N, C-alpha and C positions, 0 to 999 in steps of 0.2 A: 504494499500499500504506500501511498504518498502522504507523508505526514505534513501537517501545517507548519511545524517548527521542530527542529532538533537542536539541542544545546549539547555541544561536545566539550571534552576536556574540562569538566567541572568536578569539584569536590562535593559530592552529594551528602547532605545531612537530612535524611528523611523524616526524622522526629517521630518515628513510628514505635514509641515506647521507650526509646532511649535517644541519647544525643550523639551517638557514635557515627562516624562516617560510613557510608555504604562502599562496597568494593567497586561498584559500577561508576562510570564517569560520564555517562550521557543520559539524556532524558528527551522523550519525544512527546509532542502534543498534537491532538486532533480534536476539532470541535470543542475547544475550550477545556478539555480534560487531558490528564496525563495518559498517554496511550501506551507507552512502554518505558522501561528503565533498563539501561544496559544494551539495548539493541539499536543499532544505527540503520540508516537506510536513506531513501530519497525523501526530500522535504522541499516545500516551497521556500522555506527560509532556514538557513543553517547558521548557528552562532558558535564561534570558538570562544569559550569562557576563559581560556588562558589560566586555568587552575584556580579561578575564583570559587568561593564557597557558594553553594546553591542550597538555600534554605526555604522552607515554606513561608509564604506571606504571613506576617504577624497578625494577631487578632487581639484587638483591645476590647475585652468582653464586659467591661463595666465602665460606662461613662455617663455624664450628664452634659454632653457637649453642646446642646442647644440651650442657650440662655441669653439674657440681655444684661447689660450693666456689669459692675464689678463690686467687690466687697473689700476694697483696700482699707477702708476705715475700720472694718471689723479686725482685719489683720493687725492694725496698729493697736486696737484695744486688747487683743490677745497678748501682744508684746508687752502691753502695760499691765497684764495680770488677769484680765477677764477670761473666763472659760467659755468654751463652745456652748455649754448648757446655759450659762448666764446671759450670753448674747441672744440665744434663741428665745429664752423666757422673756427677755426685754422687748420682743417684737422684731429682732433682727434675724440673722441666720438666713434660713431658707425663705422666710417671708420677705426679706429684702429683695431677693431675686424674683419672688412672685410679683412684687409691685413693678419691677422693671419689665418683666415679661408681659404683664398686663398692658403696659403702655406701648409695647412694640407690635408692629404688624407681623403677619406671618412671613412676608417677604423679608422684613428686617431681621427676623430670627434666622432665616436661611442665610442671608447675606453675612450675618455675624458669625454663624457657625462654619461657613464654607472655608475660610482660611484656617480654622483650627483643624478641620479634617484634612485639608491639603497638606498641612505641616506633618500630620501623622502619616499620611500617605507617602510623603517624601522620606520618612524613616523606615518604610517598608511595611506599613500597616495596610493590609488589603481588605480586612473586615473589621467593622466597628459596631459595637452596640451602643444605642443612645436611648436614654430614658426620658420620659416626660416628667411631670412632677412639680413644675414651677407655675402651673396654671391654677389648680385647685378650685376651678369652676369648670363646668362641662365645656363651654365654648372655648375656654382658654386652654384646657387640656387637649382638646381636639386640634386647636391651632398649633400647639407644639407638635403633636403627632403627625399632622399634615406636613409641617416643616421638615420633620425627620424623614418622611417618605420622599419629599421633594429632593432632599440631599442625596438620597439613594438613587434617584433618577438622574441627577446632574453629574455626580462624581464617579470615576472608575473604581469604586469600592463597593463591597456588599455592606449595606446598612441595616442592621437588625433593630427593630423598633419595639421598645418596652414601655407599657403603660404603668406609670408610677403615680397614679392619683393619690395613693395612700403614702405620701411622703411626709406631710405634716398636717396639722388641723388648723385651718384658717380661723381667725378670731370671730367671724360672723356665724360660726356653727358650733354646736355642741359636738362632743365626740360621737355620740350616737347618730345625730342627724347628718354629720358628714360621711360617716361610713355608709349610711343609707344612700347618700348621693353617689358615692364611689361605686357601690355594688349595683344599685338599681337604675342609675341613670348614665353615669360616665362610661362604665364598662360596656353596657350594651350599645352605646352610641359609637364607641371605638370599634367594636366588633362589626357593627353594621356598615361602617365605612372601610373595613379591612385595614385599619391603621396600626394594629398592634400584633406583634408575633408572640409576646409574652406579657406577664404581669409581674410586678415587683411590689414589695411593701417594706417600709422601715419599721421594724419591730424594736422599740426602745422605750425607756421610761418617759421620754419627752415626745413620743410619737404614738405608735399603735401597739396593741396588745397581741398576744398569741391567739386569742379568740377572734380578733379582727382578721388575722392572717388565715385562720381556718375558714372563716366566712368568705373572704375574698378568693381564696384558692378553690373553694367548692364551686363558686360562680364562674371563675375563670376556666376551670377544668370542664365545666358544662359547655363552654364555648370553644373548647379545643385549644386553648392557649397554654403555652409553657409557663412554668412557675419558677420564680426566683425570689430571694429575700435578703434584705440587709439585716444581719443578726449579730448579736453579741459584740457591737462595736463599743458601747459605753458601759454596759452592764450585762450580766448573765440572766436572761429571762427564760432560758430553756427553749428559745425559739429555733435554734438550729436543729435540735433533736426533733422537734415537731414538724419543721419544714421538711426534713429528710423523710420522716414517716409519711408525709402527704405527697411525696413525689417531686419535690423541688429539684431542679437541675443543679442548683448551686445555692450556697449560703456565702455571703460576702462580708468582709471586714474581719470579724471573729477574734478581736483582741482578748475578749473575755470568755471565750469558748472553753469549756471544761472537757475532761476526757470522756464523760458520759455522752456529751454531745458529739464528740469525735467518733466514738463507737457507732452512734446512730447514723452518722454520715457515711461511715465506711460500709455499713451494712446495707445502706440504700444506694450506694454508688454515686453519692452526692459529691460535687466538686467544691473545694474550699477556694474561694477567690480572695486573694490577699491584695491589699491596696496600700502599698508603702508610701505613696504620695500623701495620702491623708494623714497617716501616722507621722510622717515627717513634718507636714505643714502645721498640724495642730500641736506639735511638740509632745506627742504622747510618749509614755514610758513603758506601758504594758505591751509586751510583744504577743502576737498570736502564737498559739501552742504548736509551733512547727515540729517539735519533737514528738508530740502525740500524734500529729498528722502523719508523720513518717512511720511511726510505730504501727499505726493501724492502716497504713497504705491508702490514705485518702488522696485522691488526685489534687494537686495544687496548681491553680491558675494565678497569673499576675496581671493586673490591669492598672490603668492610669487613674481611674476615678475622676477624670477631668471634669471640673466644676468650679464655679467662681468663689466658693466659700471655704471648702476644706481641702481642695486639691487643684489649685489653679496651675496645673503642671501639664503643659501641652507637649508632652514627650513621653512615649512609652519606653523609649531607650533609657531615659533618665530614671523611670520607675523600675526598670529591670536592674539597673545599677544599685538602686536603693534596696530592692528585694534581696540582693546579695549582700550589701554592706550593712543594712539595718536589721534584716530578718535572718541573715545567716543562711539563705538558701544557696545550694550549690549552683554552678553555672548550668548544669544539666537540668536541675529543677526549674530554674528561671526559663531556660529556652523552651522546655516542654510546656511551661506555664503560659507562654504567649503563642503557642502553636497547638499541639494536640489537645492539651487539657482546657485551654481557652475554648477551643471548638466544642469540646464536650460540655462545658458550662453553658453553651448556647444551644445544645442539642443538634450540633452540625458536624459532628466528628465523622460522619459517613461521607461528608462532602469536602471538607477543608481541614487544614491543621497538620497534614503530613503529606509527604511526597510518595504516593502509592498509585499504582495503575487504577484508573477509574476515578480518582479524586479530581476536583477542580484544579486547573492549572494556574494556581496562585502561588507565586514564588519570587524570590529576589536573589540577585547575584551580589555578593559582597567581596570587596577587594581587601580581605583581612587574612591574617595567618591562621586563625581558627575562630569558630563561633564564640568561644569564651571571651574574646575581646569585647563583644557586645555587652557583657556584664561587668567587665573590668574597667573599660574606659568611659569617662563621663564627658560627653561632648565631642564634636568633631567627626561624628560617624554618620555616613549616608550610604545606602546601597548603590552599586554601579548601575543596576537596572531593576525595575519593578514590573512584574507581569501580573495581570489580572485576567483570568480565564484565557490564558495563553496569549494575550495581547499586551505588547509592551506599553507601559504608561508613559506618556510624553512628559519629560521633565520640565520642558518649557511651559506646558499646560499647568503643571503643579505650581510653578513660580507665578504664573499669571493669576491663578486662583487665589494665591496668598495676597498678591498685591491688590486684586480687585476686592478682597474682603474688607 
């Protein structure tokens, strides 16, 4: 057969369960998928990789990349001694961004997010998950979700849309009335317009309860949506254990997770999504239980948590470095955490996240001595080429997207 693309003379790192190199040195693409590994032949285009590293495209599996405004003043307040919880209880935090999103049009949200995504794309991120959650009213949550879908149409990235109406409780609602709105009005409206691939909820003492999560998950499951949860970030409410029991794909943050929760996650095949950017930016000191996660063989993913309040870090590479430096993850754990296990956290591990025959042809060429450099070096790293569905992403286009943002 005639392939669409063959890449020869590459050092392949498939990320199919480990981060070791493959013995093969070539990869072929047809119809947007990997058609063969190690077999050469005739192709419409042939690339000599000149011994560059060939890795799967990175997956940023937890972000809040669609937002308006900034929260630099809150950063200053935290430097002055205020806690995240104190700022939130005073009407700041998430609610600050809610007000900015309310004032922005759908197109302004798209225009603001586009350069953020283009920056990640230029680092080799070919799939990104983006959550809503700064609307907190039906029309505004739908506005955010439409903006997320629009970004997926505009950019050469896969954009996964997550409905996070249960992010915080607005001041004009009681806890009960707001949960009614999320479950009975927002969720059906998002499903009707096919705007969400998954749901998420922030289970914490300043936000929602385990019972709220149970209710939301039951409704979302009835609509066929995937389930995810923010759990055990600031305290241990047992939310990770219950989320795993309910079939959540991932539990995210996890600094206060205990071993019982880890066991439940392991038994359910749940992915632990670690977010070192938020840990760093908020000046947290309690580490996620990496030792317990390793002991019970829970898959670990790493994401940027890009958002204006707790992780304004527009770089998955920086968060990979932080995961190694701050959390003590090995380079192999970090690399699998932004490829194979990040795909698993999104329920997409049969499509993306590793270099295997039949998978989407999302990959990057890196001019580095070894993939470990991506966890070791902070700054100054960019892939030589980014491919999405077997098509090379135009670097000039990525630069133009950033400038136009």
